[in-house]
C-alpha positions in Angstrom: 0.0 0.1 0.1 1.4 3.4 -1.1 -1.1 5.7 0.8 -1.6 6.3 4.6 -3.4 8.4 6.5 -5.0 9.9 3.3 -1.2 10.9 1.8 -0.2 9.0 -1.7 3.2 8.2 -2.4 2.8 5.9 -5.1 5.8 4.6 -7.3 3.8 4.1 -10.8 0.7 4.8 -12.5 -0.9 1.8 -11.3 -0.1 2.0 -8.1 -1.2 5.5 -8.2 -4.8 4.6 -9.8 -5.2 2.0 -7.1 -4.5 4.8 -4.4 -6.9 7.4 -6.0 -9.3 4.9 -6.2 -8.8 4.2 -2.4 -8.5 7.5 -0.8 -11.0 9.2 -3.3 -13.6 6.6 -3.2 -13.4 6.7 -7.2 -15.0 4.1 -9.2 -13.9 5.4 -12.8 -10.7 4.9 -13.7 -10.4 7.5 -16.0 -7.6 10.2 -15.7 -9.9 12.9 -16.3 -12.5 11.6 -13.3 -9.4 11.5 -11.0 -8.4 15.0 -11.5 -12.1 16.4 -11.6 -13.4 14.4 -8.3 -15.6 16.3 -6.5 -13.9 15.7 -3.2 -10.5 16.7 -3.3 -8.8 18.3 -0.9 -8.1 21.9 -2.1 -5.4 22.6 0.5 -3.3 19.6 -0.4 0.2 21.2 -1.2 -0.2 18.5 -4.4 -2.9 18.4 -6.3 -4.3 18.6 -9.9 -3.9 22.1 -10.9 -4.0 24.3 -14.5 -1.2 24.0 -17.3 -1.1 24.1 -20.6 2.2 21.5 -20.3 1.7 17.9 -20.3 4.9 17.2 -18.3 6.0 19.5 -15.6 9.6 19.8 -14.2 9.0 17.8 -10.9 11.9 19.0 -9.5 10.2 22.6 -9.4 7.4 24.0 -6.7 5.4 22.8 -10.2 2.3 22.9 -7.3 2.2 26.7 -7.2 1.0 26.9 -10.6 1.8 29.2 -13.4 0.5 32.1 -11.5 1.6 31.4 -7.7 -1.6 31.1 -6.7 -1.3 27.2 -6.4 -4.7 26.0 -8.3 -6.9 28.6 -6.7 -8.5 31.4 -8.4 -8.4 34.6 -6.1 -10.3 37.7 -7.0 -8.9 41.2 -6.6 -10.1 44.8 -7.0 -9.1 48.2 -6.4 -12.2 49.2 -5.1 -13.3 47.9 -1.6 -16.8 47.9 -2.6 -16.6 45.5 -5.4 -15.9 42.9 -2.8 -19.4 43.2 -1.4 -20.4 41.2 -4.5 -21.1 37.8 -3.6 -19.1 36.6 -7.0 -16.0 37.5 -4.6 -17.4 35.4 -1.9 -14.5 32.6 -1.8 -11.5 31.2 -3.7 -12.3 29.0 -6.2 -10.2 25.6 -6.9 -9.7 25.6 -10.5 -9.1 21.9 -11.7 -7.4 20.9 -15.2 -9.9 20.5 -18.0 -8.1 18.6 -20.5 -8.0 21.2 -23.3 -5.7 23.5 -22.6 -5.1 22.4 -19.2 -3.8 18.9 -19.2 -4.7 16.0 -16.7 -1.3 14.6 -15.1 -1.4 11.5 -13.0 1.6 12.6 -11.6 0.0 15.9 -10.1 -1.5 13.3 -7.3 2.0 12.1 -6.0 2.3 13.8 -2.6 -1.4 14.4 -2.3 -2.9 14.4 1.4 -6.4 13.9 1.1 -6.7 15.6 5.1 -5.5 18.8 4.2 -7.9 21.6 5.3 -8.2 25.6 5.3 -5.5 27.0 8.0 -8.8 29.7 8.7 -11.2 28.5 11.0 -13.7 31.2 11.0 -14.6 34.7 11.8 -17.9 35.9 13.9 -19.6 39.1 15.0 -22.7 39.5 17.5 -26.0 39.5 15.8 -26.8 42.6 17.6 -24.7 45.4 18.8 -25.4 48.7 20.7 -25.6 51.8 18.8 -21.8 53.4 19.2 -20.9 50.6 20.5 -17.3 49.0 19.7 -16.6 45.5 18.8 -13.2 45.1 19.8 -10.0 43.3 19.0 -11.5 41.4 16.3 -9.1 39.0 14.0 -9.6 35.6 12.1 -9.4 32.5 14.0 -6.6 30.2 13.1 -7.1 26.5 12.3 -5.5 23.8 13.9 -2.8 22.5 11.3 -0.1 19.9 10.9 3.4 21.2 12.4 4.7 19.5 9.5 3.8 21.5 5.8 5.1 19.1 3.2 1.5 17.9 2.4 -0.2 21.0 3.6 -0.7 24.3 1.5 0.2 27.5 3.8 -0.8 30.7 3.2 3.2 31.3 2.9 3.1 29.2 -0.4 0.6 31.5 -2.2 1.4 34.4 -4.1 -0.8 37.5 -5.2 0.6 40.1 -7.7 4.1 38.0 -7.3 3.6 39.0 -3.4 3.0 35.7 -0.5 -0.1 36.2 1.6 2.2 35.4 4.2 3.5 38.7 6.1 2.8 40.6 2.8 -1.1 41.6 3.6 -2.8 44.3 6.2 -6.0 42.3 7.6 -9.0 44.8 7.1 -12.9 45.3 8.4 -14.9 46.9 6.3 -18.7 47.4 7.0 -22.0 49.0 5.3 -25.7 49.2 5.8 -27.2 46.7 3.8 -27.7 47.6 0.7 -25.6 51.0 0.6 -23.0 51.8 -1.8 -21.1 53.8 1.2 -18.3 51.8 2.6 -16.6 52.1 6.4 -13.1 50.5 7.1 -10.6 49.6 9.4 -7.2 48.9 8.7 -4.4 46.6 10.6 -0.3 46.8 9.6 1.0 44.5 7.1 2.1 41.3 8.5 0.9 37.9 9.9 -2.9 37.8 8.3 -3.4 35.9 11.9 -1.7 38.3 14.1 -3.8 41.2 13.3 -6.7 42.3 15.5 -9.1 45.3 14.8 -11.6 47.3 16.7 -14.5 49.3 14.8 -18.1 50.6 15.4 -20.8 49.0 13.2 -23.2 51.9 13.5 -20.9 54.4 12.3 -21.4 55.8 9.0 -18.6 55.6 6.2 -17.6 59.5 7.4 -17.1 58.7 10.7 -18.7 60.8 12.6 -22.5 60.1 12.6 -24.0 56.6 13.4 -26.7 54.6 11.6 -30.1 54.4 13.0 -31.5 52.1 15.3 -32.9 49.3 13.4 -30.4 49.2 10.5 -28.9 46.0 9.2 -25.1 46.1 9.0 -23.2 43.7 6.7 -19.4 43.3 7.8 -16.8 41.7 5.7 -13.5 40.9 6.4 -10.8 41.6 3.7 -6.6 41.2 2.7 -5.2 44.2 1.2 -1.7 43.1 -0.7 0.5 46.4 -1.9 2.1 45.2 -5.3 4.6 47.3 -6.9 5.8 49.4 -4.3 2.4 50.7 -3.7 1.9 52.9 -0.3 -0.9 52.3 2.4 -4.4 52.7 0.5 -2.8 52.1 -2.8 -3.4 48.1 -2.7 -5.5 45.8 -4.4 -8.2 44.0 -2.1 -9.2 40.3 -1.9 -11.5 38.4 0.3 -10.4 35.9 2.5 -11.1 32.1 1.7 -13.9 30.6 3.4 -15.2 33.8 5.1 -18.6 35.0 4.4 -20.2 38.5 5.2 -21.7 38.8 8.7 -24.6 40.7 9.6 -25.8 42.7 12.9 -28.7 44.9 13.8 -28.0 48.1 15.4 -30.0 48.4 18.6 -30.1 51.1 21.7 -27.0 51.7 23.5 -27.6 50.0 26.8 -30.0 47.8 26.1 -27.9 44.9 25.4 -28.3 43.3 28.9 -31.5 42.6 27.7 -30.4 40.4 24.7 -27.7 38.8 26.5 -26.7 35.4 24.3 -23.8 32.8 24.8 -22.2 30.6 22.3 -19.4 28.0 22.9 -18.2 25.7 20.5 -14.9 23.4 21.0 -13.5 21.6 18.0 -10.6 18.2 18.4 -8.5 17.7 15.8 -5.3 15.2 15.7 -1.8 16.4 15.1 -0.3 14.1 12.3 3.1 12.7 12.9 4.7 12.4 9.2 7.6 10.6 10.3 5.7 7.8 11.6 2.7 8.1 9.6 0.6 8.1 12.9 -0.9 10.8 15.2 1.5 12.0 17.3 -1.1 14.1 19.7 -4.2 16.6 19.1 -5.5 19.8 19.8 -8.4 21.3 21.2 -9.7 24.7 19.6 -12.2 26.6 21.6 -14.8 29.4 20.7 -16.5 31.6 23.4 -18.6 34.7 22.5 -21.4 36.4 24.4 -23.7 38.9 22.6 -24.8 41.8 24.3 -23.8 43.3 27.3 -20.0 42.4 28.1 -20.0 43.8 32.0 -19.5 40.6 33.9 -18.9 40.0 37.6 -17.4 36.8 36.4 -16.2 35.2 33.1 -14.3 32.2 33.2 -13.6 29.1 31.1 -12.6 25.4 31.8 -11.9 22.4 29.7 -12.1 19.2 31.3 -10.8 15.9 30.1 -14.0 13.1 30.3 -13.6 9.4 30.6 -17.1 7.7 31.8 -18.6 9.7 35.0 -15.1 10.7 35.9 -13.5 14.1 34.7 -10.3 16.0 35.3 -9.8 19.6 35.0 -6.9 20.1 32.3 -7.3 24.1 31.5 -8.8 27.6 33.1 -8.4 30.9 32.2 -10.2 33.5 34.3 -11.0 36.9 32.3 -12.7 38.6 35.5 -14.9 41.2 34.9 -13.8 41.9 31.1 -15.1 40.0 28.3 -12.3 40.0 25.4 -14.5 41.9 23.2 -18.2 40.6 21.8 -16.8 39.1 18.8 -15.2 36.5 21.3 -12.0 34.4 22.4 -10.5 31.7 21.0 -7.6 29.0 21.9 -6.0 26.0 20.7 -5.0 23.9 23.3 -2.3 20.8 22.9 -3.4 18.0 23.9 -0.5 15.7 23.9 -0.8 13.0 26.1 -4.1 13.6 27.1 -5.9 12.2 23.8 -6.4 9.3 25.8 -9.6 10.9 27.2 -12.4 9.7 25.6 -14.3 13.3 25.2 -13.6 16.8 26.5 -16.0 19.0 28.1 -15.6 22.8 28.1 -17.6 25.1 30.3 -18.4 28.6 30.1 -19.6 30.5 32.9 -20.5 34.2 32.5 -22.7 36.9 35.0 -23.8 39.5 33.3 -26.3 42.5 34.0 -29.1 39.9 33.1 -28.1 37.1 35.1 -25.8 34.1 35.2 -25.7 32.2 31.9 -23.8 28.7 32.1 -22.9 26.5 28.8 -21.2 23.8 28.0 -20.3 21.7 24.8 -18.9 18.3 24.5 -16.0 17.7 22.0 -15.8 14.4 20.7 -12.5 12.4 19.9 -12.5 11.7 16.1 -12.9 8.1 14.9 -9.7 6.5 14.6 -7.9 8.5 17.1 -6.3 5.8 19.3 -3.9 4.9 21.5 
């Protein structure tokens, strides 16, 4: 067998075809069927790409494609307002079509079926007070393998000749639903995940007045890249893969205590050890959010490892009276030997002006994750 943990390392075309049938679940032996399979992991570093050459130089970084975008169509625009258009919502993985872009078996050599996007999400409250800010808002980083031999990263992908990692500014744009007038906040050029912003959704584009109570605000995170030595405000804009626009409704300031909602989620992901072909440990990503009143008398998160009726406290974090922004809070905890637990329980406790709210969620171990 020349595939393990979804990674294909075949030595010949027959072996490769057998691997593809198993990994992709194909029942069609045609190369066109393999290269255009619906379930190809688009974040695999090596996968079928569009190139009009029948044979590629495999000693080079052929998987980056002719434009450096690693198989993705990444739409850009010099007008930020144009990115609100739904056609810009996501990056599209462009598969070969046979003519003029050849189907090639060897594009699957080193393919990893378990590759996933490095971006976990972006959320805002469903309601926000007029004149109230959402603070320290950024992108949630999804768990990724430490070894990126088979995993595509943002550092691999270039737009206008510039790798995305460390060359983009994270930004947030917002507008009244249906309006063409856009307000925005920018970060500094650098790590796409290391940038957080604060903004006032009710604030109009001129920055001096607020939208009326009841207005629905559409919020869009974006990246700006600076080609050809452009300065601030002269770059080009692009959407962030997998992130759709968010909407929130403006409510009367001070009434948020009447609309307190909490959200807590936990997601367990294994960490693959490519040297042994097995699972080395795992990570638990926790996301917590409170919509509404953020003045708390108590506010903390606890994580337990659970085996049957017994549980062990693994992690606790106390925020005191300060909720880290209604945009939420996220942590990724490396579990290591703790993978022996059957499941994990995440408990979120908050007491706001409307009274105590306790939320919990179970995170079950993924199938096949064993000691």
